C-alpha positions in Angstrom: 7.6 2.2 -26.8 4.6 4.4 -28.3 3.7 7.4 -26.5 1.2 10.2 -27.7 3.5 14.1 -27.4 3.2 17.1 -27.9 6.0 20.0 -28.5 4.2 23.2 -28.3 0.5 24.0 -27.3 -2.3 24.2 -29.4 -5.5 22.0 -30.5 -5.5 18.2 -30.7 -3.8 18.3 -34.1 -0.7 18.8 -32.0 -0.6 15.4 -30.5 1.8 12.8 -32.1 2.2 8.8 -31.9 6.1 8.9 -31.5 8.6 5.8 -30.6 10.3 6.5 -27.2 12.8 4.3 -25.1 11.4 3.1 -22.4 11.8 5.6 -19.4 14.0 4.3 -16.3 12.7 4.8 -13.3 14.5 7.3 -10.6 15.1 6.9 -7.4 11.7 6.4 -5.3 9.7 6.0 -8.6 8.1 3.0 -10.2 7.5 2.4 -13.7 4.4 1.2 -14.9 3.4 -1.1 -17.9 0.0 0.9 -18.9 -3.4 -1.0 -19.8 -5.8 2.2 -19.8 -5.3 5.8 -19.9 -8.0 7.8 -18.2 -8.9 11.4 -19.9 -9.9 14.3 -17.6 -10.6 18.1 -18.7 -7.3 19.1 -17.5 -5.8 17.1 -20.4 -7.1 19.5 -23.0 -6.7 22.5 -21.2 -3.3 21.6 -20.2 -2.6 21.1 -24.0 -3.7 24.6 -25.1 -2.3 26.5 -22.2 0.3 25.1 -20.2 3.7 25.9 -20.0 5.9 22.5 -21.3 8.9 22.6 -18.7 10.9 19.7 -20.5 10.1 21.0 -24.4 7.5 18.3 -24.9 4.4 16.3 -22.8 2.9 13.3 -22.9 -0.8 13.8 -21.6 -2.6 12.1 -19.0 -2.9 12.1 -15.4 -4.8 9.1 -14.6 -4.1 5.6 -15.7 -4.0 1.8 -14.7 -1.5 -0.9 -15.3 1.3 -3.2 -14.0 4.4 -2.1 -12.1 7.4 -3.3 -14.6 10.1 -1.9 -12.2 11.1 -0.1 -9.3 14.0 3.1 -8.4 16.4 2.4 -6.1 15.1 2.9 -2.8 12.1 0.7 -3.2 10.9 -3.1 -2.7 11.2 -5.2 -5.7 8.4 -7.0 -4.4 6.3 -4.1 -6.1 7.4 -5.2 -9.2 4.2 -7.4 -10.8 1.6 -5.5 -8.7 -1.4 -4.1 -10.3 -1.8 -0.1 -9.5 -4.0 2.6 -10.5 -2.2 5.7 -11.7 -2.9 9.5 -10.6 -1.4 13.1 -11.1 1.0 11.3 -13.4 1.5 14.8 -15.9 1.3 17.2 -13.0 4.6 19.4 -14.1 6.4 15.8 -15.1 6.7 15.1 -18.7 5.7 11.5 -18.6 1.9 11.5 -18.8 -0.2 8.0 -19.0 -1.1 8.3 -23.0 1.7 5.7 -23.9 2.6 2.4 -23.2 4.8 2.9 -19.9 5.1 5.9 -17.5 7.3 6.9 -14.3 5.7 8.5 -11.4 6.6 8.4 -7.7 5.6 5.5 -6.1 2.9 7.2 -3.7 1.4 7.8 -7.4 1.0 4.3 -8.2 -1.7 2.6 -5.6 -2.4 -0.8 -5.4 -5.4 -1.8 -7.6 -6.6 -5.3 -6.4 -8.3 -7.4 -8.5 -10.8 -4.2 -9.6 -10.4 -4.0 -13.4 -7.8 -1.7 -15.5 -11.1 0.1 -16.4 -12.2 1.1 -13.5 -8.8 1.9 -12.0 -8.3 4.1 -14.8 -11.5 6.3 -13.8 -10.1 6.9 -10.3 -7.2 9.4 -9.9 -8.4 12.3 -10.9 -12.3 12.2 -10.9 -12.3 10.7 -7.2 -9.7 12.4 -5.8 -11.5 15.8 -6.3 -15.0 14.3 -5.4 -13.1 12.8 -2.0 -11.9 16.6 -1.2 -15.3 18.1 -2.2 -17.0 15.9 0.4 -14.7 16.2 3.3 -13.9 20.1 3.1 -16.1 21.5 5.3 -15.6 22.3 8.9 -18.9 20.7 10.1 -18.2 17.3 8.2 -15.3 14.3 8.8 -12.4 15.0 6.7 -12.3 11.0 5.8 -14.9 8.9 4.3 -16.1 5.1 5.4 -19.6 3.6 5.6 -21.3 5.5 7.9 -19.0 8.9 7.8 -21.8 10.8 6.6 -25.1 9.3 7.9 -27.7 12.3 8.7 -26.1 14.5 6.2 -27.4 16.1 2.9 -25.2 16.3 0.1 -26.0 18.1 -3.2 -24.5 17.2 -6.4 -24.5 19.7 -8.9 -24.0 18.1 -12.6 -24.5 14.1 -11.1 -23.9 12.7 -14.7 -20.3 13.9 -15.0 -17.3 12.3 -14.3 -16.7 13.8 -11.1 -20.4 14.5 -10.2 -20.5 10.3 -10.5 -17.4 9.9 -8.3 -19.3 11.9 -5.8 -22.7 10.2 -5.7 -21.0 7.2 -5.6 -18.8 7.9 -2.5 -21.5 10.2 -0.4 -23.6 7.5 -0.7 -20.7 4.8 0.5 -20.5 7.0 3.2 -24.3 7.0 3.7 -25.2 10.7 3.3 -28.7 11.6 1.4 -27.6 12.4 -2.3 -29.3 14.7 -4.1 -28.1 15.6 -7.7 -28.9 18.1 -10.7 -28.9 17.0 -14.2 -29.8 18.7 -17.7 -32.1 15.8 -19.0 -34.3 12.2 -18.1 -31.0 10.5 -20.0 -28.6 12.2 -17.5 -31.3 11.1 -14.4 -31.3 7.6 -15.4 -27.2 8.2 -14.8 -27.2 10.1 -11.7 -30.1 7.4 -10.1 -27.8 4.5 -11.1 -24.8 5.9 -9.5 -26.8 6.1 -6.2 -28.5 9.3 -5.9 -31.7 9.1 -3.8 -33.1 12.0 -5.4 -32.3 13.4 -8.9 -33.9 17.0 -10.0 -33.8 18.0 -13.5 -32.9 21.6 -13.4 -34.4 22.8 -16.7 -37.8 21.4 -15.5 -38.0 21.9 -11.9 -37.2 24.5 -9.5 -34.0 23.0 -7.5 -34.3 25.0 -4.5 -37.8 24.2 -4.0 -37.0 20.5 -5.0 -34.3 20.7 -2.5 -36.1 22.5 0.5 -39.0 19.5 -0.2 -36.4 16.9 0.5 -34.6 18.8 3.1 -36.1 21.5 4.6 -33.0 22.5 6.8 -30.7 22.7 3.3 -27.8 20.6 2.4 -24.5 20.0 4.4 -22.7 20.3 1.4 -22.7 21.1 -2.2 -20.4 19.7 -4.8 -20.1 22.5 -7.5 -19.1 22.2 -11.0 -20.8 25.4 -12.3 -20.2 28.4 -9.6 -21.4 31.3 -11.9 -24.6 30.1 -12.8 -25.7 28.2 -9.8 -24.4 30.7 -6.8 -28.1 32.2 -6.0 -29.4 28.9 -6.1 -26.8 27.5 -4.0 -26.5 30.2 -1.1 -30.6 29.6 -0.6 -29.8 25.8 0.0 -27.2 25.7 2.7 -27.6 24.5 6.2 -25.4 26.2 9.1 -22.0 25.5 8.7 -22.5 24.1 4.9 -19.7 24.4 2.8 -20.1 24.7 -1.2 -17.3 23.0 -2.3 -16.2 24.7 -6.6 -14.5 22.3 -8.4 -14.9 23.4 -12.2 -16.0 27.0 -13.5 -18.8 25.2 -15.9 -20.7 28.2 -16.8 -18.2 31.1 -16.6 -14.9 32.1 -14.6 -16.7 34.6 -12.0 -19.0 34.1 -9.5 -20.8 36.8 -7.2 -21.8 35.9 -3.3 -24.3 37.9 -1.2 -22.2 38.4 2.0 -24.7 38.7 4.7 -26.8 35.9 3.2 -23.7 33.7 3.9 -22.3 35.1 7.1 -25.6 34.4 8.9 -25.1 30.4 8.3 -21.5 30.9 8.7 -21.1 29.0 5.7 -17.8 28.6 3.4 -16.8 28.3 -0.2 -13.9 26.4 -1.0 -12.4 26.2 -4.1 -10.7 22.5 -5.2 -8.4 21.6 -7.6 -6.2 18.2 -7.2 -2.8 19.1 -8.1 -2.2 21.8 -5.5 -4.0 20.8 -2.7 -2.4 19.7 0.4 -0.7 16.3 0.4 -2.3 15.1 3.6 -5.7 15.4 2.1 -4.3 13.5 -0.7 -3.2 10.8 1.6 -6.8 10.5 3.4 -8.3 10.5 -0.4 -6.0 8.0 -1.6 -6.7 5.7 1.3 -10.7 6.4 1.4 -10.9 5.8 -2.1 -9.1 2.4 -2.1 -11.1 1.4 0.8 -14.1 1.9 -1.2 -12.9 0.0 -4.3 -11.8 -2.6 -1.5 -15.0 -3.3 -0.3 -16.9 -3.2 -4.0 -18.5 0.2 -3.6 -17.0 2.3 -6.6 -18.1 1.0 -10.2 -18.1 2.2 -13.5 -19.8 1.4 -16.8 -23.4 2.4 -17.6 -24.7 0.4 -15.2 -23.1 2.6 -12.7 -24.2 5.9 -14.2 -20.6 6.1 -15.6 -20.8 5.3 -19.4 -17.4 4.4 -20.9 -16.1 5.3 -24.4 -12.5 3.5 -25.6 -10.3 4.9 -27.9 -6.9 3.1 -29.2 -3.8 5.0 -28.4 -3.5 6.1 -31.6 -6.7 8.0 -31.4 -5.7 10.0 -28.4 -6.7 13.1 -30.3 -10.3 12.0 -30.6 -10.3 11.1 -26.9 -9.3 14.6 -26.3 -12.0 16.2 -29.1 -14.7 14.2 -27.2 -14.0 15.5 -23.7 -13.6 18.7 -25.0 -16.8 18.3 -26.2 -18.2 17.4 -22.9 -19.5 13.7 -24.0 -21.2 12.0 -21.5 -19.0 9.4 -19.1 -15.4 8.6 -18.8 -13.0 8.5 -21.9 -10.5 5.8 -21.6 -7.5 5.3 -24.2 -6.4 1.7 -24.3 -2.7 1.3 -24.4 -1.0 -2.1 -25.6 0.0 -3.0 -22.0 -3.1 -5.0 -21.4 
C-alpha cells in the first residue's frame, strides 16, 4: 500500500510516500481501507515536535473509509461497514495519510450513508467542539435537539474547523449562537454554518455586541485564542459560565482577573481530545453520530466549511495549507475511494 511516512521531526519536506505492507489488525482492532483523510493542526505540530516511539510515523488522526478486516474478538459482520476514524495516530504509528490504517474498533464509528468527505471532517474538530459545549457545570454533558434551549454560546473564531463544528452542534442543540470572525468573507461562512449572530471583531466591539444580543451574558465561550480574548471573555459571562479553551492561537499564556471570575463562579476549562476522559469521548462520539444521522452536520462552502482536496502524494502541501491557516477543511484523498 501507499502511505505517507516521516522518520524524524521537521518541516513538510520530511513527509515521503512509501510502499508498505498492509497492516494486520490485532485483537480488538479493525483494518480500514481509507477513502479520505482529514488534516488537523495537531498533524503538523506532531510532525514538527512530537516523539516517534516506533521510529517512524504516518500522520493523520481523522479519516473515513470501509472496514476491510477485523482482529480477533470482533464480529466479522463489521467488514464492509462505512466508518469515520478518529485519533488514529495518537501514540500509534498508523495514521490516516495512507491507503489503509488500523485502529481499535471503538475508533472506527459507523458513518451510514454520509459522504466520506463529511466523515473525514468529524473526528478531532467535532469531538473538540462537543467537549467545549458540554464541559460547563451548568450545561448538560450530552447534546441533542433541545439540549441547549435558552443557552447562549459564543464561538470565538466561528469560521475555523472547530468553530464551524461548534456552531453546527450548538444550533442542533437549539442554543442561541454568536460567532466572531475577522472578515466579511468569514462572516458569510459562520452564518452559513448556522450562527444566529456574527460579529466582525476587527470592525465591531465584541463585548458591546454580545451584551446587546444577550444582556445577561453567555453560558459558554468556545475559545480559540485565550491570550487575545481573555479580557473580553471575562466581561461577557453569566453566573456559572465556562470558557472552554481548545487552542493557543495568539499566545501561550493568559492572565485572568481573580475577583471578576470569582463573583460569577466562572470556570476556565482547557480541552484536548487526545487526553480528555474516555466517558466524555464516548458521549461525544454518540452525539456527533446522532447529529450526522439526523442530517444536522454538513460540510462544504454552503455549510461554512470550504473543502480543499489534495492527493495522497501531496500530503506535504496539505500540511502546509493547514499550517498557513487556510480557511476551511483540508482533506487528503487516498486511493481507497
